[in-house]
PyMOL Python script that loads the backbone (N, CA, C, O; Angstrom):
from pymol import cmd

cmd.read_pdbstr("""\
ATOM      1  N   MET A   1       0.860  -1.172   0.000  1.00  0.00           N
ATOM      2  CA  MET A   1       0.000   0.000   0.000  1.00  0.00           C
ATOM      3  C   MET A   1       0.906   1.234   0.000  1.00  0.00           C
ATOM      4  O   MET A   1       1.875   1.297   0.757  1.00  0.00           O
ATOM      5  N   PRO A   2       0.590   2.208  -0.846  1.00  0.00           N
ATOM      6  CA  PRO A   2       1.398   3.433  -0.872  1.00  0.00           C
ATOM      7  C   PRO A   2       1.379   4.137   0.492  1.00  0.00           C
ATOM      8  O   PRO A   2       0.367   4.139   1.193  1.00  0.00           O
ATOM      9  N   ASP A   3       2.510   4.728   0.844  1.00  0.00           N
ATOM     10  CA  ASP A   3       2.637   5.411   2.139  1.00  0.00           C
ATOM     11  C   ASP A   3       1.583   6.489   2.331  1.00  0.00           C
ATOM     12  O   ASP A   3       1.023   6.624   3.419  1.00  0.00           O
ATOM     13  N   GLU A   4       1.308   7.260   1.281  1.00  0.00           N
ATOM     14  CA  GLU A   4       0.339   8.346   1.396  1.00  0.00           C
ATOM     15  C   GLU A   4      -1.046   7.801   1.765  1.00  0.00           C
ATOM     16  O   GLU A   4      -1.750   8.383   2.590  1.00  0.00           O
ATOM     17  N   LYS A   5      -1.420   6.702   1.156  1.00  0.00           N
ATOM     18  CA  LYS A   5      -2.722   6.098   1.454  1.00  0.00           C
ATOM     19  C   LYS A   5      -2.756   5.593   2.890  1.00  0.00           C
ATOM     20  O   LYS A   5      -3.749   5.773   3.595  1.00  0.00           O
ATOM     21  N   TYR A   6      -1.675   4.963   3.320  1.00  0.00           N
ATOM     22  CA  TYR A   6      -1.627   4.448   4.689  1.00  0.00           C
ATOM     23  C   TYR A   6      -1.720   5.596   5.692  1.00  0.00           C
ATOM     24  O   TYR A   6      -2.406   5.478   6.708  1.00  0.00           O
ATOM     25  N   GLU A   7      -1.036   6.701   5.412  1.00  0.00           N
ATOM     26  CA  GLU A   7      -1.084   7.848   6.319  1.00  0.00           C
ATOM     27  C   GLU A   7      -2.500   8.411   6.401  1.00  0.00           C
ATOM     28  O   GLU A   7      -2.943   8.809   7.479  1.00  0.00           O
ATOM     29  N   ARG A   8      -3.208   8.448   5.288  1.00  0.00           N
ATOM     30  CA  ARG A   8      -4.589   8.941   5.301  1.00  0.00           C
ATOM     31  C   ARG A   8      -5.484   7.998   6.095  1.00  0.00           C
ATOM     32  O   ARG A   8      -6.387   8.443   6.804  1.00  0.00           O
ATOM     33  N   LEU A   9      -5.232   6.681   5.973  1.00  0.00           N
ATOM     34  CA  LEU A   9      -6.002   5.715   6.760  1.00  0.00           C
ATOM     35  C   LEU A   9      -5.730   5.902   8.253  1.00  0.00           C
ATOM     36  O   LEU A   9      -6.643   5.780   9.069  1.00  0.00           O
ATOM     37  N   LYS A  10      -4.489   6.196   8.610  1.00  0.00           N
ATOM     38  CA  LYS A  10      -4.167   6.435  10.023  1.00  0.00           C
ATOM     39  C   LYS A  10      -4.945   7.626  10.560  1.00  0.00           C
ATOM     40  O   LYS A  10      -5.470   7.580  11.673  1.00  0.00           O
ATOM     41  N   VAL A  11      -5.020   8.693   9.769  1.00  0.00           N
ATOM     42  CA  VAL A  11      -5.775   9.883  10.184  1.00  0.00           C
ATOM     43  C   VAL A  11      -7.256   9.529  10.352  1.00  0.00           C
ATOM     44  O   VAL A  11      -7.881   9.901  11.345  1.00  0.00           O
ATOM     45  N   LEU A  12      -7.804   8.814   9.382  1.00  0.00           N
ATOM     46  CA  LEU A  12      -9.205   8.409   9.452  1.00  0.00           C
ATOM     47  C   LEU A  12      -9.470   7.534  10.676  1.00  0.00           C
ATOM     48  O   LEU A  12     -10.454   7.731  11.389  1.00  0.00           O
ATOM     49  N   ALA A  13      -8.595   6.581  10.906  1.00  0.00           N
ATOM     50  CA  ALA A  13      -8.750   5.692  12.063  1.00  0.00           C
ATOM     51  C   ALA A  13      -8.692   6.494  13.362  1.00  0.00           C
ATOM     52  O   ALA A  13      -9.500   6.276  14.265  1.00  0.00           O
ATOM     53  N   ARG A  14      -7.760   7.401  13.456  1.00  0.00           N
ATOM     54  CA  ARG A  14      -7.624   8.224  14.656  1.00  0.00           C
ATOM     55  C   ARG A  14      -8.891   9.044  14.876  1.00  0.00           C
ATOM     56  O   ARG A  14      -9.371   9.154  16.004  1.00  0.00           O
ATOM     57  N   GLU A  15      -9.442   9.627  13.790  1.00  0.00           N
ATOM     58  CA  GLU A  15     -10.655  10.434  13.910  1.00  0.00           C
ATOM     59  C   GLU A  15     -11.848   9.589  14.356  1.00  0.00           C
ATOM     60  O   GLU A  15     -12.752  10.094  15.022  1.00  0.00           O
ATOM     61  N   ARG A  16     -11.852   8.322  13.996  1.00  0.00           N
ATOM     62  CA  ARG A  16     -12.946   7.428  14.380  1.00  0.00           C
ATOM     63  C   ARG A  16     -12.676   6.698  15.683  1.00  0.00           C
ATOM     64  O   ARG A  16     -13.506   5.914  16.144  1.00  0.00           O
ATOM     65  N   GLY A  17     -11.533   6.949  16.270  1.00  0.00           N
ATOM     66  CA  GLY A  17     -11.209   6.336  17.558  1.00  0.00           C
ATOM     67  C   GLY A  17     -10.942   4.842  17.471  1.00  0.00           C
ATOM     68  O   GLY A  17     -11.322   4.086  18.366  1.00  0.00           O
ATOM     69  N   THR A  18     -10.291   4.415  16.397  1.00  0.00           N
ATOM     70  CA  THR A  18     -10.006   3.002  16.220  1.00  0.00           C
ATOM     71  C   THR A  18      -8.618   2.839  15.606  1.00  0.00           C
ATOM     72  O   THR A  18      -7.908   3.820  15.382  1.00  0.00           O
ATOM     73  N   SER A  19      -8.248   1.618  15.344  1.00  0.00           N
ATOM     74  CA  SER A  19      -6.948   1.357  14.725  1.00  0.00           C
ATOM     75  C   SER A  19      -7.121   1.168  13.220  1.00  0.00           C
ATOM     76  O   SER A  19      -8.224   0.915  12.736  1.00  0.00           O
ATOM     77  N   VAL A  20      -6.029   1.294  12.500  1.00  0.00           N
ATOM     78  CA  VAL A  20      -6.062   1.048  11.058  1.00  0.00           C
ATOM     79  C   VAL A  20      -6.495  -0.397  10.811  1.00  0.00           C
ATOM     80  O   VAL A  20      -7.270  -0.669   9.894  1.00  0.00           O
ATOM     81  N   ASN A  21      -5.996  -1.311  11.623  1.00  0.00           N
ATOM     82  CA  ASN A  21      -6.340  -2.718  11.461  1.00  0.00           C
ATOM     83  C   ASN A  21      -7.855  -2.929  11.587  1.00  0.00           C
ATOM     84  O   ASN A  21      -8.456  -3.628  10.771  1.00  0.00           O
ATOM     85  N   ARG A  22      -8.458  -2.333  12.593  1.00  0.00           N
ATOM     86  CA  ARG A  22      -9.917  -2.472  12.772  1.00  0.00           C
ATOM     87  C   ARG A  22     -10.683  -1.777  11.657  1.00  0.00           C
ATOM     88  O   ARG A  22     -11.729  -2.257  11.221  1.00  0.00           O
ATOM     89  N   LEU A  23     -10.161  -0.648  11.199  1.00  0.00           N
ATOM     90  CA  LEU A  23     -10.795   0.079  10.107  1.00  0.00           C
ATOM     91  C   LEU A  23     -10.800  -0.780   8.844  1.00  0.00           C
ATOM     92  O   LEU A  23     -11.828  -0.896   8.176  1.00  0.00           O
ATOM     93  N   VAL A  24      -9.669  -1.376   8.517  1.00  0.00           N
ATOM     94  CA  VAL A  24      -9.561  -2.231   7.334  1.00  0.00           C
ATOM     95  C   VAL A  24     -10.409  -3.484   7.510  1.00  0.00           C
ATOM     96  O   VAL A  24     -11.040  -3.940   6.556  1.00  0.00           O
ATOM     97  N   ASP A  25     -10.434  -4.042   8.707  1.00  0.00           N
ATOM     98  CA  ASP A  25     -11.261  -5.211   8.973  1.00  0.00           C
ATOM     99  C   ASP A  25     -12.734  -4.883   8.739  1.00  0.00           C
ATOM    100  O   ASP A  25     -13.464  -5.683   8.152  1.00  0.00           O
ATOM    101  N   GLY A  26     -13.165  -3.723   9.190  1.00  0.00           N
ATOM    102  CA  GLY A  26     -14.555  -3.303   8.981  1.00  0.00           C
ATOM    103  C   GLY A  26     -14.878  -3.128   7.502  1.00  0.00           C
ATOM    104  O   GLY A  26     -15.950  -3.520   7.042  1.00  0.00           O
ATOM    105  N   MET A  27     -13.943  -2.535   6.761  1.00  0.00           N
ATOM    106  CA  MET A  27     -14.155  -2.366   5.320  1.00  0.00           C
ATOM    107  C   MET A  27     -14.230  -3.715   4.626  1.00  0.00           C
ATOM    108  O   MET A  27     -15.058  -3.910   3.736  1.00  0.00           O
ATOM    109  N   ALA A  28     -13.380  -4.643   5.021  1.00  0.00           N
ATOM    110  CA  ALA A  28     -13.394  -5.980   4.427  1.00  0.00           C
ATOM    111  C   ALA A  28     -14.720  -6.678   4.719  1.00  0.00           C
ATOM    112  O   ALA A  28     -15.277  -7.348   3.850  1.00  0.00           O
ATOM    113  N   THR A  29     -15.221  -6.521   5.938  1.00  0.00           N
ATOM    114  CA  THR A  29     -16.505  -7.120   6.306  1.00  0.00           C
ATOM    115  C   THR A  29     -17.625  -6.577   5.427  1.00  0.00           C
ATOM    116  O   THR A  29     -18.471  -7.339   4.958  1.00  0.00           O
ATOM    117  N   LEU A  30     -17.635  -5.261   5.201  1.00  0.00           N
ATOM    118  CA  LEU A  30     -18.655  -4.651   4.339  1.00  0.00           C
ATOM    119  C   LEU A  30     -18.537  -5.147   2.905  1.00  0.00           C
ATOM    120  O   LEU A  30     -19.550  -5.418   2.259  1.00  0.00           O
ATOM    121  N   MET A  31     -17.329  -5.267   2.406  1.00  0.00           N
ATOM    122  CA  MET A  31     -17.130  -5.733   1.029  1.00  0.00           C
ATOM    123  C   MET A  31     -17.597  -7.181   0.867  1.00  0.00           C
ATOM    124  O   MET A  31     -18.204  -7.529  -0.146  1.00  0.00           O
ATOM    125  N   ILE A  32     -17.319  -8.014   1.853  1.00  0.00           N
ATOM    126  CA  ILE A  32     -17.754  -9.415   1.801  1.00  0.00           C
ATOM    127  C   ILE A  32     -19.279  -9.499   1.846  1.00  0.00           C
ATOM    128  O   ILE A  32     -19.881 -10.272   1.101  1.00  0.00           O
ATOM    129  N   ALA A  33     -19.901  -8.706   2.716  1.00  0.00           N
ATOM    130  CA  ALA A  33     -21.360  -8.700   2.813  1.00  0.00           C
ATOM    131  C   ALA A  33     -21.983  -8.231   1.502  1.00  0.00           C
ATOM    132  O   ALA A  33     -22.988  -8.787   1.057  1.00  0.00           O
ATOM    133  N   GLU A  34     -21.395  -7.217   0.887  1.00  0.00           N
ATOM    134  CA  GLU A  34     -21.891  -6.718  -0.396  1.00  0.00           C
ATOM    135  C   GLU A  34     -21.763  -7.794  -1.477  1.00  0.00           C
ATOM    136  O   GLU A  34     -22.677  -7.984  -2.279  1.00  0.00           O
ATOM    137  N   HIS A  35     -20.649  -8.481  -1.494  1.00  0.00           N
ATOM    138  CA  HIS A  35     -20.438  -9.556  -2.468  1.00  0.00           C
ATOM    139  C   HIS A  35     -21.454 -10.678  -2.261  1.00  0.00           C
ATOM    140  O   HIS A  35     -22.032 -11.183  -3.224  1.00  0.00           O
ATOM    141  N   ASP A  36     -21.669 -11.063  -1.013  1.00  0.00           N
ATOM    142  CA  ASP A  36     -22.641 -12.122  -0.712  1.00  0.00           C
ATOM    143  C   ASP A  36     -24.045 -11.724  -1.157  1.00  0.00           C
ATOM    144  O   ASP A  36     -24.774 -12.542  -1.719  1.00  0.00           O
ATOM    145  N   ALA A  37     -24.426 -10.476  -0.911  1.00  0.00           N
ATOM    146  CA  ALA A  37     -25.753  -9.999  -1.306  1.00  0.00           C
ATOM    147  C   ALA A  37     -25.891 -10.024  -2.827  1.00  0.00           C
ATOM    148  O   ALA A  37     -26.929 -10.430  -3.349  1.00  0.00           O
ATOM    149  N   GLU A  38     -24.852  -9.592  -3.537  1.00  0.00           N
ATOM    150  CA  GLU A  38     -24.904  -9.601  -4.997  1.00  0.00           C
ATOM    151  C   GLU A  38     -24.996 -11.027  -5.529  1.00  0.00           C
ATOM    152  O   GLU A  38     -25.726 -11.290  -6.486  1.00  0.00           O
ATOM    153  N   THR A  39     -24.258 -11.945  -4.913  1.00  0.00           N
ATOM    154  CA  THR A  39     -24.288 -13.348  -5.326  1.00  0.00           C
ATOM    155  C   THR A  39     -25.687 -13.929  -5.141  1.00  0.00           C
ATOM    156  O   THR A  39     -26.194 -14.626  -6.020  1.00  0.00           O
ATOM    157  N   ARG A  40     -26.319 -13.638  -3.983  1.00  0.00           N
ATOM    158  CA  ARG A  40     -27.687 -14.119  -3.743  1.00  0.00           C
ATOM    159  C   ARG A  40     -28.661 -13.514  -4.745  1.00  0.00           C
ATOM    160  O   ARG A  40     -29.539 -14.208  -5.258  1.00  0.00           O
ATOM    161  N   PHE A  41     -28.508 -12.219  -5.026  1.00  0.00           N
ATOM    162  CA  PHE A  41     -29.393 -11.561  -5.981  1.00  0.00           C
ATOM    163  C   PHE A  41     -29.273 -12.201  -7.358  1.00  0.00           C
ATOM    164  O   PHE A  41     -30.284 -12.486  -8.000  1.00  0.00           O
ATOM    165  N   ARG A  42     -28.045 -12.427  -7.813  1.00  0.00           N
ATOM    166  CA  ARG A  42     -27.841 -13.028  -9.143  1.00  0.00           C
ATOM    167  C   ARG A  42     -28.436 -14.438  -9.205  1.00  0.00           C
ATOM    168  O   ARG A  42     -29.026 -14.817 -10.217  1.00  0.00           O
ATOM    169  N   ALA A  43     -28.285 -15.205  -8.140  1.00  0.00           N
ATOM    170  CA  ALA A  43     -28.847 -16.561  -8.117  1.00  0.00           C
ATOM    171  C   ALA A  43     -30.370 -16.509  -8.192  1.00  0.00           C
ATOM    172  O   ALA A  43     -30.982 -17.299  -8.910  1.00  0.00           O
ATOM    173  N   ARG A  44     -30.980 -15.589  -7.458  1.00  0.00           N
ATOM    174  CA  ARG A  44     -32.443 -15.453  -7.496  1.00  0.00           C
ATOM    175  C   ARG A  44     -32.913 -14.971  -8.859  1.00  0.00           C
ATOM    176  O   ARG A  44     -33.949 -15.411  -9.358  1.00  0.00           O
ATOM    177  N   ALA A  45     -32.156 -14.075  -9.454  1.00  0.00           N
ATOM    178  CA  ALA A  45     -32.519 -13.571 -10.777  1.00  0.00           C
ATOM    179  C   ALA A  45     -32.493 -14.703 -11.797  1.00  0.00           C
ATOM    180  O   ALA A  45     -33.363 -14.777 -12.664  1.00  0.00           O
ATOM    181  N   LEU A  46     -31.511 -15.576 -11.700  1.00  0.00           N
ATOM    182  CA  LEU A  46     -31.444 -16.718 -12.619  1.00  0.00           C
ATOM    183  C   LEU A  46     -32.623 -17.659 -12.426  1.00  0.00           C
ATOM    184  O   LEU A  46     -33.178 -18.173 -13.398  1.00  0.00           O
ATOM    185  N   ARG A  47     -33.010 -17.887 -11.166  1.00  0.00           N
ATOM    186  CA  ARG A  47     -34.149 -18.772 -10.898  1.00  0.00           C
ATOM    187  C   ARG A  47     -35.447 -18.199 -11.450  1.00  0.00           C
ATOM    188  O   ARG A  47     -36.345 -18.952 -11.829  1.00  0.00           O
ATOM    189  N   GLY A  48     -35.555 -16.877 -11.497  1.00  0.00           N
ATOM    190  CA  GLY A  48     -36.782 -16.248 -11.951  1.00  0.00           C
ATOM    191  C   GLY A  48     -36.800 -15.943 -13.439  1.00  0.00           C
ATOM    192  O   GLY A  48     -37.808 -15.485 -13.978  1.00  0.00           O
ATOM    193  N   GLN A  49     -35.679 -16.198 -14.096  1.00  0.00           N
ATOM    194  CA  GLN A  49     -35.591 -15.897 -15.523  1.00  0.00           C
ATOM    195  C   GLN A  49     -36.664 -16.661 -16.303  1.00  0.00           C
ATOM    196  O   GLN A  49     -36.821 -17.871 -16.147  1.00  0.00           O
ATOM    197  N   GLY A  50     -37.392 -15.933 -17.141  1.00  0.00           N
ATOM    198  CA  GLY A  50     -38.444 -16.545 -17.929  1.00  0.00           C
ATOM    199  C   GLY A  50     -39.779 -16.648 -17.200  1.00  0.00           C
ATOM    200  O   GLY A  50     -40.748 -17.173 -17.749  1.00  0.00           O
ATOM    201  N   ARG A  51     -39.833 -16.149 -15.969  1.00  0.00           N
ATOM    202  CA  ARG A  51     -41.069 -16.249 -15.182  1.00  0.00           C
ATOM    203  C   ARG A  51     -41.626 -14.861 -14.860  1.00  0.00           C
ATOM    204  O   ARG A  51     -42.357 -14.683 -13.886  1.00  0.00           O
ATOM    205  N   GLU A  52     -41.272 -13.888 -15.689  1.00  0.00           N
ATOM    206  CA  GLU A  52     -41.670 -12.512 -15.429  1.00  0.00           C
ATOM    207  C   GLU A  52     -43.184 -12.351 -15.374  1.00  0.00           C
ATOM    208  O   GLU A  52     -43.706 -11.679 -14.484  1.00  0.00           O
ATOM    209  N   GLN A  53     -43.892 -12.965 -16.320  1.00  0.00           N
ATOM    210  CA  GLN A  53     -45.349 -12.827 -16.365  1.00  0.00           C
ATOM    211  C   GLN A  53     -46.005 -13.424 -15.123  1.00  0.00           C
ATOM    212  O   GLN A  53     -46.966 -12.873 -14.586  1.00  0.00           O
ATOM    213  N   GLU A  54     -45.477 -14.544 -14.683  1.00  0.00           N
ATOM    214  CA  GLU A  54     -45.993 -15.175 -13.459  1.00  0.00           C
ATOM    215  C   GLU A  54     -45.816 -14.252 -12.261  1.00  0.00           C
ATOM    216  O   GLU A  54     -46.717 -14.113 -11.434  1.00  0.00           O
ATOM    217  N   GLY A  55     -44.638 -13.620 -12.177  1.00  0.00           N
ATOM    218  CA  GLY A  55     -44.379 -12.691 -11.074  1.00  0.00           C
ATOM    219  C   GLY A  55     -45.275 -11.471 -11.131  1.00  0.00           C
ATOM    220  O   GLY A  55     -45.789 -11.021 -10.107  1.00  0.00           O
ATOM    221  N   LEU A  56     -45.464 -10.933 -12.333  1.00  0.00           N
ATOM    222  CA  LEU A  56     -46.342  -9.776 -12.488  1.00  0.00           C
ATOM    223  C   LEU A  56     -47.789 -10.122 -12.138  1.00  0.00           C
ATOM    224  O   LEU A  56     -48.499  -9.305 -11.553  1.00  0.00           O
ATOM    225  N   ALA A  57     -48.224 -11.326 -12.494  1.00  0.00           N
ATOM    226  CA  ALA A  57     -49.581 -11.760 -12.159  1.00  0.00           C
ATOM    227  C   ALA A  57     -49.751 -11.867 -10.642  1.00  0.00           C
ATOM    228  O   ALA A  57     -50.794 -11.500 -10.101  1.00  0.00           O
ATOM    229  N   LEU A  58     -48.728 -12.367  -9.967  1.00  0.00           N
ATOM    230  CA  LEU A  58     -48.795 -12.467  -8.505  1.00  0.00           C
ATOM    231  C   LEU A  58     -48.855 -11.090  -7.867  1.00  0.00           C
ATOM    232  O   LEU A  58     -49.602 -10.876  -6.913  1.00  0.00           O
ATOM    233  N   LEU A  59     -48.068 -10.153  -8.391  1.00  0.00           N
ATOM    234  CA  LEU A  59     -48.110  -8.788  -7.870  1.00  0.00           C
ATOM    235  C   LEU A  59     -49.479  -8.167  -8.102  1.00  0.00           C
ATOM    236  O   LEU A  59     -50.024  -7.494  -7.227  1.00  0.00           O
ATOM    237  N   ASP A  60     -50.024  -8.397  -9.281  1.00  0.00           N
ATOM    238  CA  ASP A  60     -51.355  -7.881  -9.601  1.00  0.00           C
ATOM    239  C   ASP A  60     -52.396  -8.434  -8.627  1.00  0.00           C
ATOM    240  O   ASP A  60     -53.251  -7.704  -8.125  1.00  0.00           O
ATOM    241  N   LYS A  61     -52.301  -9.735  -8.375  1.00  0.00           N
ATOM    242  CA  LYS A  61     -53.231 -10.387  -7.446  1.00  0.00           C
ATOM    243  C   LYS A  61     -53.087  -9.800  -6.038  1.00  0.00           C
ATOM    244  O   LYS A  61     -54.084  -9.538  -5.367  1.00  0.00           O
ATOM    245  N   ALA A  62     -51.853  -9.598  -5.599  1.00  0.00           N
ATOM    246  CA  ALA A  62     -51.599  -9.038  -4.264  1.00  0.00           C
ATOM    247  C   ALA A  62     -52.141  -7.620  -4.140  1.00  0.00           C
ATOM    248  O   ALA A  62     -52.545  -7.194  -3.058  1.00  0.00           O
ATOM    249  N   MET A  63     -52.148  -6.893  -5.251  1.00  0.00           N
ATOM    250  CA  MET A  63     -52.640  -5.511  -5.245  1.00  0.00           C
ATOM    251  C   MET A  63     -54.155  -5.458  -5.434  1.00  0.00           C
ATOM    252  O   MET A  63     -54.744  -4.377  -5.446  1.00  0.00           O
ATOM    253  N   GLY A  64     -54.790  -6.637  -5.582  1.00  0.00           N
ATOM    254  CA  GLY A  64     -56.231  -6.671  -5.747  1.00  0.00           C
ATOM    255  C   GLY A  64     -56.692  -6.426  -7.178  1.00  0.00           C
ATOM    256  O   GLY A  64     -57.859  -6.124  -7.425  1.00  0.00           O
ATOM    257  N   GLY A  65     -55.758  -6.562  -8.115  1.00  0.00           N
ATOM    258  CA  GLY A  65     -56.082  -6.338  -9.518  1.00  0.00           C
ATOM    259  C   GLY A  65     -56.828  -7.517 -10.109  1.00  0.00           C
ATOM    260  O   GLY A  65     -57.090  -8.510  -9.430  1.00  0.00           O
ATOM    261  N   PRO A  66     -57.165  -7.396 -11.381  1.00  0.00           N
ATOM    262  CA  PRO A  66     -57.907  -8.450 -12.056  1.00  0.00           C
ATOM    263  C   PRO A  66     -57.095  -9.731 -12.168  1.00  0.00           C
ATOM    264  O   PRO A  66     -55.884  -9.684 -12.383  1.00  0.00           O
ATOM    265  N   SER A  67     -57.738 -10.844 -12.028  1.00  0.00           N
ATOM    266  CA  SER A  67     -57.088 -12.141 -12.143  1.00  0.00           C
ATOM    267  C   SER A  67     -57.118 -12.585 -13.592  1.00  0.00           C
ATOM    268  O   SER A  67     -58.144 -12.433 -14.255  1.00  0.00           O
ATOM    269  N   PRO A  68     -55.987 -13.148 -14.120  1.00  0.00           N
ATOM    270  CA  PRO A  68     -55.959 -13.558 -15.502  1.00  0.00           C
ATOM    271  C   PRO A  68     -56.768 -14.837 -15.745  1.00  0.00           C
ATOM    272  O   PRO A  68     -56.914 -15.248 -16.896  1.00  0.00           O
ATOM    273  N   ASP A  69     -57.296 -15.476 -14.697  1.00  0.00           N
ATOM    274  CA  ASP A  69     -58.051 -16.746 -14.823  1.00  0.00           C
ATOM    275  C   ASP A  69     -59.412 -16.514 -15.423  1.00  0.00           C
ATOM    276  O   ASP A  69     -60.178 -17.461 -15.602  1.00  0.00           O
TER     277      ASP A  69
END
""", "prot")
cmd.dss("prot")
cmd.show_as("cartoon", "prot")
cmd.util.cbc("prot")
cmd.orient("prot")
């Protein structure tokens, strides 16, 4: 890591009352959570592919709209 970046992280950590190590650990945790959420979203999107009309019909039914039956 470039020295300038590390020095800026030290300032940020000091302002937040934590260590650089904890700051980086927190950022890593957020990045992993974001990746996991995106992975779950993509998997769900694949499962629903080709079922758009079925989903729209269910939403319509939930909203009290006309039933296609």
